[in-house]
LOTORDREN-307993 format. One line per 4 residues: number of its first residue (from 1); their letters; for each residue z, x, y of C-alpha. Coordinates in pm, whole numbers, plus 50000, padded with zeros to 5 digits. Layout:
<recs>
NUM) a) Z,X,Y ~ ...
</recs>
This chain:
<recs>
1) xxxx) 60454,69622,16225 ~ 60119,69551,16442 ~ 59985,69192,16454 ~ 59686,69109,16264
5) xxxx) 59355,69056,16389 ~ 59315,68693,16451 ~ 59111,68529,16263 ~ 58838,68242,16442
9) xxxx) 58711,67858,16304 ~ 58355,68057,16365 ~ 58464,68292,16078 ~ 58437,67982,15796
13) xxxx) 58225,67764,15654 ~ 58460,67495,15527 ~ 58758,67316,15652 ~ 59002,67100,15494
17) xxxx) 59264,66880,15727 ~ 59575,66807,15607 ~ 59842,66575,15766 ~ 60194,66765,15812
21) xxxx) 60477,66538,15611 ~ 60806,66471,15758 ~ 60977,66709,15427 ~ 60722,67057,15545
25) xxxx) 60999,67071,15821 ~ 61284,67284,15780 ~ 61612,67230,15940 ~ 61450,67458,16225
29) xxxx) 61238,67190,16313 ~ 60945,67361,16202 ~ 60696,67378,15907 ~ 60893,67594,15627
33) xxxx) 60705,67919,15554 ~ 60648,67815,15219 ~ 60474,67538,15282 ~ 60193,67764,15448
37) xxxx) 60133,67842,15108 ~ 60131,67526,14976 ~ 59833,67454,15237 ~ 59641,67782,15145
41) xxxx) 59657,67678,14747 ~ 59540,67337,14833 ~ 59248,67435,15069 ~ 59120,67742,14806
45) xxxx) 59158,67460,14534 ~ 58974,67179,14731 ~ 58683,67392,14800 ~ 58610,67497,14435
49) xxxx) 58649,67071,14364 ~ 58444,67004,14631 ~ 58154,67272,14647 ~ 58117,67365,14270
53) xxxx) 58244,67021,14043 ~ 58551,67239,13928 ~ 58675,67019,13720 ~ 59118,67143,13694
57) xxxx) 59184,66900,13452 ~ 58908,66961,13158 ~ 58731,67297,13263 ~ 58767,67596,13003
61) xxxx) 58826,67799,13274 ~ 59162,67794,13488 ~ 59237,68051,13838 ~ 59546,68187,13817
65) xxxx) 59725,68312,14170 ~ 59785,68686,14096 ~ 59838,68795,14493 ~ 59859,68622,14808
69) xxxx) 59965,68690,15198 ~ 60012,68523,15474 ~ 60091,68605,15877 ~ 60278,68370,16059
73) xxxx) 60119,68329,16433 ~ 60233,67993,16545 ~ 60493,67727,16523 ~ 60365,67365,16303
77) xxxx) 60560,67078,16263 ~ 60579,66721,16176 ~ 60357,66512,16296 ~ 60060,66723,16342
81) xxxx) 59702,66762,16201 ~ 59611,67079,16128 ~ 59224,67232,15929 ~ 59290,67506,15704
85) xxxx) 58955,67723,15730 ~ 58870,67867,15345 ~ 58638,68115,15315 ~ 58529,68351,14977
89) xxxx) 58598,68766,15135 ~ 58548,68883,14779 ~ 58369,68791,14454 ~ 58499,69021,14180
93) xxxx) 58365,68955,13740 ~ 58677,68711,13677 ~ 58837,68704,14058 ~ 58824,68568,14398
97) xxxx) 58964,68667,14693 ~ 59005,68393,14976 ~ 59043,68439,15300 ~ 59249,68113,15492
101) xxxx) 59351,68054,15796 ~ 59553,67752,15956 ~ 59439,67613,16254 ~ 59563,67337,16509
105) xxxx) 59364,67094,16660 ~ 59137,67191,16893 ~ 59203,67601,16865 ~ 58955,67829,16782
109) xxxx) 59263,68098,16673 ~ 59435,68122,16397 ~ 59830,67966,16399 ~ 59860,68129,16048
113) xxxx) 59628,68340,15831 ~ 59653,68546,15490 ~ 59452,68576,15153 ~ 59501,68419,14809
117) xxxx) 59365,68576,14497 ~ 59264,68347,14212 ~ 59168,68555,13856 ~ 59018,68328,13611
121) xxxx) 59086,68306,13260 ~ 59043,68089,12937 ~ 59238,67816,12945 ~ 59319,67821,12558
125) xxxx) 59441,68213,12533 ~ 59410,68323,12916 ~ 59244,68630,12882 ~ 59007,68684,13205
129) xxxx) 58682,68582,13191 ~ 58345,68617,13400 ~ 58315,68369,13713 ~ 58015,68160,13587
133) xxxx) 57680,68199,13764 ~ 57609,67878,13900 ~ 57995,67898,14064 ~ 57965,68225,14177
137) xxxx) 57608,68133,14386 ~ 57771,67828,14553 ~ 58101,68052,14674 ~ 57870,68330,14781
141) xxxx) 57735,68055,15072 ~ 58110,68092,15209 ~ 58149,68448,15215 ~ 58416,68543,15516
145) xxx) 58180,68661,15826 ~ 58340,68966,15987 ~ 58294,68992,16357
</recs>
């Protein structure tokens, strides 16, 4: 299996700092692989909440994760402050593909990277729904920068 092309900080416009927790480490002394997905989820939703004013409790639509992946490139551990870069890889009619990368402080290349796909559905009936234009316009400003 070949190594993916490393994502770099300059490809992202949104970063969320996260303090690793004692409970994030596994028996091997590093952050467990499933925790990386939690960091991705937290950062992607933080972009929506902070930049589009998405109300996770009251909005008529919600984003459901339908696909995700992560490549683990360097170990993370407690205690460490990481920064999760979030960019929009693709905006569909009802879906968003986030490009994500976890950076150690001061590092230019990712320690882990991957993607996350949200499909937006009606909160009540769970049927796919169009991403609102106002949200779409804001998220276009965070498109992934390919170099």
